[in-house]
LOSEMI-661323 format. One record per residue (C-alpha): residue in one letter; residue number from 0; x, y, z. Coordinates in steps of 0.05 Angstrom, whole numbers, plus 5000, padded with zeros to 4 digits. Each point is the difference from the previous one (the first is absolute). Layout:
<rs>
@r A | k NUM | x X | y Y | z Z
...
</rs>
This chain:
<rs>
@r M | k 0 | x 6972 | y 8438 | z 1272
@r A | k 1 | x 4951 | y 5051 | z 4972
@r V | k 2 | x 4935 | y 4974 | z 4971
@r S | k 3 | x 4991 | y 5014 | z 4926
@r A | k 4 | x 4942 | y 5045 | z 4979
@r V | k 5 | x 4982 | y 4951 | z 4945
@r E | k 6 | x 5028 | y 4931 | z 4985
@r A | k 7 | x 4985 | y 4951 | z 4944
@r Q | k 8 | x 5020 | y 4928 | z 5015
@r G | k 9 | x 5001 | y 4953 | z 4941
@r V | k 10 | x 4942 | y 5036 | z 4967
@r T | k 11 | x 4973 | y 4971 | z 4935
@r K | k 12 | x 4940 | y 5026 | z 4963
@r V | k 13 | x 4969 | y 4961 | z 4942
@r F | k 14 | x 4943 | y 5026 | z 4957
@r G | k 15 | x 4959 | y 4951 | z 4959
@r S | k 16 | x 5013 | y 4926 | z 4992
@r G | k 17 | x 5021 | y 4948 | z 4949
@r A | k 18 | x 5025 | y 5028 | z 4934
@r G | k 19 | x 4978 | y 5070 | z 5021
@r E | k 20 | x 5039 | y 5001 | z 5066
@r V | k 21 | x 5042 | y 5062 | z 5013
@r R | k 22 | x 5050 | y 5000 | z 5057
@r A | k 23 | x 5002 | y 5073 | z 5018
@r L | k 24 | x 5044 | y 4990 | z 5061
@r D | k 25 | x 5048 | y 4942 | z 5010
@r E | k 26 | x 5026 | y 4986 | z 5071
@r V | k 27 | x 5012 | y 5073 | z 5018
@r D | k 28 | x 5037 | y 5015 | z 5064
@r V | k 29 | x 5011 | y 5072 | z 5022
@r A | k 30 | x 5001 | y 5039 | z 5065
@r I | k 31 | x 4982 | y 5075 | z 4998
@r R | k 32 | x 5027 | y 5038 | z 5060
@r Q | k 33 | x 4962 | y 5048 | z 5045
@r N | k 34 | x 4999 | y 5073 | z 4977
@r E | k 35 | x 5035 | y 4989 | z 4933
@r F | k 36 | x 4984 | y 5020 | z 4929
@r F | k 37 | x 5001 | y 4933 | z 4965
@r T | k 38 | x 4990 | y 4994 | z 4924
@r L | k 39 | x 4979 | y 4940 | z 4959
@r L | k 40 | x 5031 | y 5012 | z 4932
@r G | k 41 | x 4992 | y 4961 | z 4935
@r P | k 42 | x 4968 | y 4997 | z 4932
@r S | k 43 | x 4925 | y 4990 | z 4988
@r G | k 44 | x 4978 | y 4930 | z 5019
@r C | k 45 | x 5057 | y 4986 | z 5048
@r G | k 46 | x 4954 | y 4992 | z 5060
@r K | k 47 | x 5012 | y 5065 | z 5038
@r T | k 48 | x 4928 | y 5023 | z 5001
@r T | k 49 | x 4976 | y 4930 | z 5018
@r L | k 50 | x 5045 | y 5001 | z 5061
@r L | k 51 | x 4973 | y 5069 | z 5019
@r R | k 52 | x 4928 | y 4974 | z 4993
@r L | k 53 | x 5017 | y 4941 | z 5045
@r I | k 54 | x 5026 | y 5047 | z 5054
@r A | k 55 | x 4937 | y 5043 | z 4993
@r G | k 56 | x 4955 | y 4939 | z 5005
@r F | k 57 | x 4968 | y 5007 | z 4931
@r E | k 58 | x 5028 | y 4932 | z 4982
@r Q | k 59 | x 5020 | y 4939 | z 5042
@r P | k 60 | x 5064 | y 4959 | z 4989
@r T | k 61 | x 4994 | y 4932 | z 4968
@r S | k 62 | x 5054 | y 4978 | z 5049
@r G | k 63 | x 5047 | y 5033 | z 5048
@r E | k 64 | x 4985 | y 5054 | z 5051
@r I | k 65 | x 4997 | y 5076 | z 5006
@r L | k 66 | x 5017 | y 5030 | z 5069
@r L | k 67 | x 4985 | y 5070 | z 5024
@r E | k 68 | x 5043 | y 5019 | z 5059
@r G | k 69 | x 5013 | y 4927 | z 5012
@r Q | k 70 | x 4927 | y 4978 | z 4999
@r P | k 71 | x 4970 | y 4956 | z 4945
@r I | k 72 | x 4943 | y 5035 | z 4964
@r A | k 73 | x 4971 | y 4944 | z 4957
@r G | k 74 | x 4926 | y 5010 | z 4993
@r T | k 75 | x 5000 | y 5069 | z 5032
@r P | k 76 | x 4958 | y 5046 | z 4956
@r P | k 77 | x 5032 | y 5064 | z 4972
@r F | k 78 | x 4961 | y 5047 | z 5045
@r R | k 79 | x 5025 | y 4965 | z 5062
@r R | k 80 | x 5074 | y 5005 | z 4981
@r P | k 81 | x 5042 | y 5060 | z 5023
@r V | k 82 | x 5015 | y 5014 | z 4927
@r N | k 83 | x 4976 | y 5052 | z 4950
@r T | k 84 | x 5011 | y 5001 | z 4924
@r V | k 85 | x 5010 | y 5055 | z 4950
@r F | k 86 | x 4985 | y 4978 | z 4929
@r Q | k 87 | x 5018 | y 5026 | z 4930
@r S | k 88 | x 4931 | y 5030 | z 4994
@r Y | k 89 | x 4987 | y 5048 | z 5057
@r A | k 90 | x 4928 | y 4975 | z 5010
@r L | k 91 | x 4978 | y 5065 | z 5033
@r F | k 92 | x 4926 | y 5012 | z 5011
@r P | k 93 | x 4983 | y 5056 | z 4950
@r H | k 94 | x 4940 | y 5025 | z 5039
@r M | k 95 | x 5039 | y 5009 | z 5065
@r S | k 96 | x 5048 | y 5055 | z 5019
@r V | k 97 | x 5073 | y 4988 | z 5013
@r A | k 98 | x 4988 | y 4999 | z 5075
@r Q | k 99 | x 4942 | y 4951 | z 4993
@r N | k 100 | x 5041 | y 4954 | z 4957
@r V | k 101 | x 5057 | y 4999 | z 5050
@r G | k 102 | x 4953 | y 4989 | z 5059
@r F | k 103 | x 4957 | y 4947 | z 4967
@r G | k 104 | x 5038 | y 4940 | z 5028
@r M | k 105 | x 4998 | y 5027 | z 5071
@r E | k 106 | x 4926 | y 5014 | z 4993
@r M | k 107 | x 4988 | y 4928 | z 4980
@r L | k 108 | x 5037 | y 4978 | z 5062
@r G | k 109 | x 4954 | y 5041 | z 5044
@r K | k 110 | x 5050 | y 5053 | z 5022
@r D | k 111 | x 4970 | y 5063 | z 5031
@r R | k 112 | x 4995 | y 5064 | z 4960
@r R | k 113 | x 5052 | y 5038 | z 5039
@r T | k 114 | x 5052 | y 4945 | z 4992
@r I | k 115 | x 4985 | y 4996 | z 4926
@r A | k 116 | x 5006 | y 5075 | z 4991
@r E | k 117 | x 5065 | y 5004 | z 5037
@r T | k 118 | x 5030 | y 4941 | z 4963
@r V | k 119 | x 4978 | y 5026 | z 4933
@r E | k 120 | x 5031 | y 5068 | z 5013
@r R | k 121 | x 5065 | y 4970 | z 5025
@r T | k 122 | x 5005 | y 4951 | z 4942
@r L | k 123 | x 4985 | y 5052 | z 4946
@r D | k 124 | x 5054 | y 5044 | z 5030
@r L | k 125 | x 5047 | y 4940 | z 4996
@r V | k 126 | x 4988 | y 4993 | z 4925
@r K | k 127 | x 5001 | y 5076 | z 4990
@r L | k 128 | x 4926 | y 5007 | z 4982
@r G | k 129 | x 4978 | y 5038 | z 5062
@r G | k 130 | x 4965 | y 5056 | z 4960
@r L | k 131 | x 4960 | y 4954 | z 4954
@r A | k 132 | x 4956 | y 4962 | z 5049
@r G | k 133 | x 4935 | y 5027 | z 4970
@r R | k 134 | x 5015 | y 4986 | z 4927
@r K | k 135 | x 4973 | y 4942 | z 4959
@r P | k 136 | x 5047 | y 4951 | z 4964
@r A | k 137 | x 4981 | y 5029 | z 4932
@r Q | k 138 | x 5029 | y 5067 | z 5023
@r L | k 139 | x 5068 | y 4970 | z 5014
@r S | k 140 | x 5060 | y 4984 | z 4956
@r G | k 141 | x 5024 | y 4928 | z 4992
@r G | k 142 | x 5055 | y 5010 | z 5051
@r Q | k 143 | x 4952 | y 5030 | z 5050
@r Q | k 144 | x 4951 | y 4942 | z 4991
@r Q | k 145 | x 5058 | y 4952 | z 5013
@r R | k 146 | x 5015 | y 5037 | z 5065
@r V | k 147 | x 4927 | y 4994 | z 5021
@r A | k 148 | x 5003 | y 4925 | z 4987
@r L | k 149 | x 5063 | y 4996 | z 5042
@r A | k 150 | x 4968 | y 5042 | z 5056
@r R | k 151 | x 4939 | y 4954 | z 5001
@r A | k 152 | x 5045 | y 4939 | z 5006
@r L | k 153 | x 5043 | y 5032 | z 5055
@r A | k 154 | x 4942 | y 5028 | z 5041
@r N | k 155 | x 4988 | y 4934 | z 5037
@r R | k 156 | x 5074 | y 4994 | z 5016
@r P | k 157 | x 5009 | y 4930 | z 4971
@r K | k 158 | x 5060 | y 4960 | z 5021
@r V | k 159 | x 5014 | y 4985 | z 4927
@r L | k 160 | x 4984 | y 5042 | z 4939
@r L | k 161 | x 4997 | y 4963 | z 4933
@r L | k 162 | x 5011 | y 5042 | z 4937
@r D | k 163 | x 4985 | y 4967 | z 4932
@r E | k 164 | x 5035 | y 5042 | z 4947
@r P | k 165 | x 4965 | y 5064 | z 5026
@r L | k 166 | x 5042 | y 5048 | z 4958
@r S | k 167 | x 4991 | y 4967 | z 4932
@r A | k 168 | x 4945 | y 5048 | z 4977
@r L | k 169 | x 5041 | y 5063 | z 5016
@r D | k 170 | x 5043 | y 5038 | z 4951
@r L | k 171 | x 5076 | y 4995 | z 5006
@r K | k 172 | x 5013 | y 5064 | z 5040
@r L | k 173 | x 4943 | y 4988 | z 5049
@r R | k 174 | x 5020 | y 4927 | z 5007
@r K | k 175 | x 5070 | y 5021 | z 5021
@r E | k 176 | x 4972 | y 5050 | z 5050
@r M | k 177 | x 4954 | y 4947 | z 5030
@r Q | k 178 | x 5058 | y 4952 | z 5007
@r I | k 179 | x 5032 | y 5048 | z 5048
@r E | k 180 | x 4934 | y 5013 | z 5035
@r L | k 181 | x 4986 | y 4926 | z 5011
@r K | k 182 | x 5068 | y 4991 | z 5031
@r R | k 183 | x 4988 | y 5060 | z 5045
@r L | k 184 | x 4932 | y 4974 | z 5021
@r Q | k 185 | x 5029 | y 4932 | z 5017
@r G | k 186 | x 5054 | y 5031 | z 5042
@r E | k 187 | x 4953 | y 5047 | z 5037
@r T | k 188 | x 4946 | y 4948 | z 5015
@r G | k 189 | x 5046 | y 4941 | z 5015
@r I | k 190 | x 4950 | y 4954 | z 4965
@r T | k 191 | x 5027 | y 4941 | z 4960
@r F | k 192 | x 4991 | y 5014 | z 4926
@r V | k 193 | x 4997 | y 4943 | z 4950
@r F | k 194 | x 5004 | y 5029 | z 4931
@r V | k 195 | x 4989 | y 4964 | z 4934
@r T | k 196 | x 5031 | y 5027 | z 4936
@r H | k 197 | x 5032 | y 4979 | z 4934
@r D | k 198 | x 5038 | y 5066 | z 4998
@r Q | k 199 | x 5073 | y 4991 | z 5021
@r E | k 200 | x 5011 | y 5074 | z 5013
@r E | k 201 | x 4941 | y 5002 | z 5048
@r A | k 202 | x 5028 | y 4940 | z 5038
@r L | k 203 | x 5070 | y 5028 | z 5005
@r T | k 204 | x 4976 | y 5070 | z 5020
@r M | k 205 | x 4953 | y 4981 | z 5057
@r S | k 206 | x 5017 | y 4932 | z 5028
@r D | k 207 | x 5037 | y 4978 | z 5062
@r R | k 208 | x 5001 | y 4931 | z 4969
@r I | k 209 | x 4978 | y 4970 | z 4934
@r A | k 210 | x 4976 | y 4930 | z 4982
@r V | k 211 | x 5010 | y 4985 | z 4926
@r M | k 212 | x 4949 | y 4950 | z 4974
@r S | k 213 | x 4994 | y 4958 | z 4937
@r A | k 214 | x 4953 | y 4943 | z 4982
@r G | k 215 | x 4969 | y 4997 | z 5069
@r R | k 216 | x 5066 | y 4997 | z 5038
@r I | k 217 | x 5042 | y 5050 | z 5039
@r L | k 218 | x 5070 | y 4999 | z 4969
@r Q | k 219 | x 5036 | y 5049 | z 5045
@r V | k 220 | x 4985 | y 5045 | z 5060
@r G | k 221 | x 5045 | y 5057 | z 5020
@r S | k 222 | x 5010 | y 5075 | z 5006
@r P | k 223 | x 4997 | y 5042 | z 4937
@r T | k 224 | x 5076 | y 5003 | z 5000
@r E | k 225 | x 5006 | y 4924 | z 5008
@r I | k 226 | x 4950 | y 4986 | z 4945
@r Y | k 227 | x 5033 | y 5048 | z 4952
@r E | k 228 | x 5073 | y 4990 | z 5016
@r K | k 229 | x 5000 | y 4926 | z 5020
@r P | k 230 | x 4947 | y 4962 | z 4961
@r T | k 231 | x 5007 | y 4926 | z 5009
@r R | k 232 | x 4959 | y 4977 | z 4940
@r R | k 233 | x 4999 | y 5020 | z 4927
@r F | k 234 | x 4926 | y 5018 | z 5001
@r V | k 235 | x 5011 | y 5049 | z 5058
@r A | k 236 | x 5061 | y 5032 | z 4967
@r D | k 237 | x 4963 | y 5007 | z 4934
@r F | k 238 | x 4934 | y 5025 | z 5030
@r I | k 239 | x 5032 | y 5054 | z 5044
@r G | k 240 | x 5033 | y 5051 | z 4955
@r E | k 241 | x 5047 | y 4986 | z 4941
@r T | k 242 | x 5052 | y 4946 | z 5005
@r N | k 243 | x 5055 | y 4968 | z 4959
@r F | k 244 | x 5006 | y 4925 | z 5003
@r L | k 245 | x 5065 | y 4963 | z 4985
@r A | k 246 | x 5011 | y 4925 | z 4997
@r A | k 247 | x 5067 | y 4983 | z 5033
@r E | k 248 | x 5040 | y 4937 | z 5015
@r V | k 249 | x 5023 | y 4986 | z 5071
@r V | k 250 | x 5076 | y 4995 | z 5003
@r A | k 251 | x 5008 | y 4993 | z 5075
@r G | k 252 | x 4960 | y 5015 | z 5063
@r E | k 253 | x 5009 | y 5006 | z 5074
@r A | k 254 | x 4957 | y 5026 | z 5058
@r G | k 255 | x 4973 | y 5068 | z 4981
@r S | k 256 | x 5039 | y 5006 | z 4935
@r L | k 257 | x 4995 | y 4973 | z 4930
@r R | k 258 | x 5046 | y 5006 | z 4940
@r V | k 259 | x 4965 | y 4996 | z 4933
@r R | k 260 | x 5018 | y 5003 | z 4926
@r L | k 261 | x 4959 | y 5050 | z 4960
@r P | k 262 | x 4980 | y 4999 | z 4927
@r G | k 263 | x 5064 | y 5019 | z 4963
@r G | k 264 | x 5046 | y 4963 | z 5048
@r R | k 265 | x 5016 | y 5052 | z 5054
@r E | k 266 | x 4994 | y 4978 | z 5072
@r L | k 267 | x 4967 | y 5036 | z 5058
@r S | k 268 | x 4995 | y 4988 | z 5075
@r V | k 269 | x 4930 | y 5013 | z 5029
@r L | k 270 | x 4967 | y 4995 | z 5068
@r D | k 271 | x 4953 | y 4941 | z 5008
@r A | k 272 | x 4969 | y 4964 | z 5059
@r F | k 273 | x 4982 | y 4936 | z 4962
@r E | k 274 | x 5044 | y 4941 | z 4983
@r H | k 275 | x 5017 | y 4986 | z 4927
@r K | k 276 | x 5044 | y 4948 | z 4968
@r P | k 277 | x 5055 | y 5015 | z 4948
@r G | k 278 | x 4972 | y 4994 | z 4930
@r Q | k 279 | x 4930 | y 5018 | z 5021
@r T | k 280 | x 4964 | y 5055 | z 4962
@r V | k 281 | x 4969 | y 5056 | z 5041
@r T | k 282 | x 4960 | y 5062 | z 4982
@r L | k 283 | x 5027 | y 5068 | z 5021
@r A | k 284 | x 4958 | y 5063 | z 5007
@r V | k 285 | x 5030 | y 5070 | z 4993
@r R | k 286 | x 4960 | y 5064 | z 5004
@r P | k 287 | x 5016 | y 5049 | z 4942
@r E | k 288 | x 5019 | y 5056 | z 5048
@r R | k 289 | x 5050 | y 4955 | z 5037
@r A | k 290 | x 5042 | y 4984 | z 4939
@r E | k 291 | x 5054 | y 5047 | z 4974
@r L | k 292 | x 5023 | y 5016 | z 4929
@r A | k 293 | x 5073 | y 5003 | z 4982
@r E | k 294 | x 5043 | y 5006 | z 4939
@r G | k 295 | x 5017 | y 4926 | z 5006
@r G | k 296 | x 5062 | y 4967 | z 5027
@r A | k 297 | x 5016 | y 4950 | z 5054
@r E | k 298 | x 4956 | y 5033 | z 5053
@r A | k 299 | x 4936 | y 4987 | z 4960
@r Q | k 300 | x 4966 | y 4932 | z 5007
@r L | k 301 | x 4957 | y 5008 | z 4937
@r A | k 302 | x 5013 | y 5032 | z 4932
@r G | k 303 | x 4954 | y 5025 | z 4946
@r R | k 304 | x 4977 | y 5057 | z 4956
@r V | k 305 | x 4949 | y 5054 | z 5015
@r E | k 306 | x 4939 | y 4985 | z 4957
@r N | k 307 | x 4952 | y 5053 | z 5026
@r L | k 308 | x 4995 | y 5053 | z 5054
@r V | k 309 | x 4940 | y 5035 | z 5031
@r Y | k 310 | x 5005 | y 5067 | z 5035
@r F | k 311 | x 4951 | y 5006 | z 5059
@r G | k 312 | x 5023 | y 5066 | z 5029
@r T | k 313 | x 5025 | y 4975 | z 5067
@r D | k 314 | x 5036 | y 4942 | z 4968
@r T | k 315 | x 5019 | y 4967 | z 4934
@r T | k 316 | x 4987 | y 4927 | z 4984
@r Y | k 317 | x 5051 | y 4964 | z 4956
@r H | k 318 | x 4980 | y 4936 | z 4964
@r V | k 319 | x 5063 | y 4959 | z 4987
@r G | k 320 | x 5005 | y 4941 | z 4953
@r L | k 321 | x 5049 | y 4951 | z 5033
@r E | k 322 | x 5057 | y 4969 | z 4960
@r A | k 323 | x 4981 | y 4933 | z 5030
@r G | k 324 | x 4928 | y 5008 | z 4977
@r G | k 325 | x 4938 | y 5030 | z 5032
@r G | k 326 | x 4990 | y 5070 | z 5027
@r F | k 327 | x 5013 | y 5039 | z 5064
@r V | k 328 | x 4970 | y 5066 | z 5025
@r V | k 329 | x 5041 | y 5051 | z 5039
@r R | k 330 | x 4968 | y 5062 | z 5031
@r L | k 331 | x 5045 | y 5059 | z 5017
@r Q | k 332 | x 4980 | y 5064 | z 5036
@r N | k 333 | x 5009 | y 5065 | z 4962
@r R | k 334 | x 5042 | y 5035 | z 5052
@r E | k 335 | x 5035 | y 5040 | z 4946
@r G | k 336 | x 4937 | y 5022 | z 4963
@r A | k 337 | x 4980 | y 4970 | z 4934
@r R | k 338 | x 5071 | y 4984 | z 4977
@r R | k 339 | x 5002 | y 4929 | z 4974
@r R | k 340 | x 5059 | y 4958 | z 5024
@r H | k 341 | x 4994 | y 4948 | z 4946
@r E | k 342 | x 4968 | y 5006 | z 4931
@r V | k 343 | x 4961 | y 4948 | z 4960
@r G | k 344 | x 5050 | y 4952 | z 4968
@r A | k 345 | x 5054 | y 5011 | z 5053
@r S | k 346 | x 5037 | y 4939 | z 5027
@r V | k 347 | x 4992 | y 4997 | z 5076
@r G | k 348 | x 5015 | y 4956 | z 5059
@r I | k 349 | x 4952 | y 4986 | z 5057
@r R | k 350 | x 5025 | y 4997 | z 5071
@r L | k 351 | x 4960 | y 4959 | z 5050
@r P | k 352 | x 5016 | y 5016 | z 5073
@r A | k 353 | x 4994 | y 4937 | z 5041
@r E | k 354 | x 4949 | y 5031 | z 5047
@r A | k 355 | x 4955 | y 5017 | z 4941
@r V | k 356 | x 4993 | y 4928 | z 4977
@r Q | k 357 | x 4945 | y 4956 | z 5029
@r V | k 358 | x 5000 | y 4925 | z 4991
@r L | k 359 | x 4929 | y 4973 | z 4990
@r R | k 360 | x 4971 | y 4935 | z 5025
@r D | k 361 | x 4962 | y 4987 | z 4936
</rs>
């Protein structure tokens, strides 16, 4: 069995004491594989940066253990860990050139000048800054400064690179470009990247796997497809993209399948791996783009009236008020241009394909 690049075993981190105690991490277990792009995703205060700081060695766990390549690292100072960190602020030395910034860490480790020069040249080429070695940080754009910070962190070839929301200061277009660049760099270097963000699009774009965090706990770990298409908890479904939630009553269930009664009385068979008893209420999650609008009739599981629609160019979002109460959002691609299929006030049915419905644990 392959040894994980990073592993947290029952890690808890408490700040303060008494009435002022804050439990930033609560019994966190996670294994990050070798050579993967792993993202810690969640809202501010969920504990993702705290976990990153524990891996880096800037903080120590209150209880539990952090392992690097299978070895406990409690008490090992940051500079003795095979880990580098890229922060939100680039923290470049303004009086040094790009080359000097990138080579600074190797110089502190006592590397010879030739090795430093060769590594700096190779690393700057890797981040596509080969012609800017002599410039000062003030002469660079924000995106170029970010690349210098990345080059400096990569120069020592760490086993794990920690990235704490490094793209948050960039404008939208540049942030999207850097998302692709980061994924390229991870693939070319083979270094394990652990990326912290609150941005769902960043996580879905770059990650091999994502851990969704809330209130100091990891709620779900999976590939971007698994996290988006098969969320197991309401928080995960709600945090990643837009989701419709429906309360439904269990009619009957068997292994792998569940029959439920929806608001309005229609029944629907859905796929489900958990056991539920008849009469139990469950929460269903349906992505707006997975539902279908119809004129009504027996094939539609929900009925309502179009209350509003929003044209986004590539698609149109329909806000439907359900006859049974509440609302439902359906998103349809504009494959036929801007022609609207249903106007405001139109009576519509909503079809829910069984494979589009996810039963949540909570």
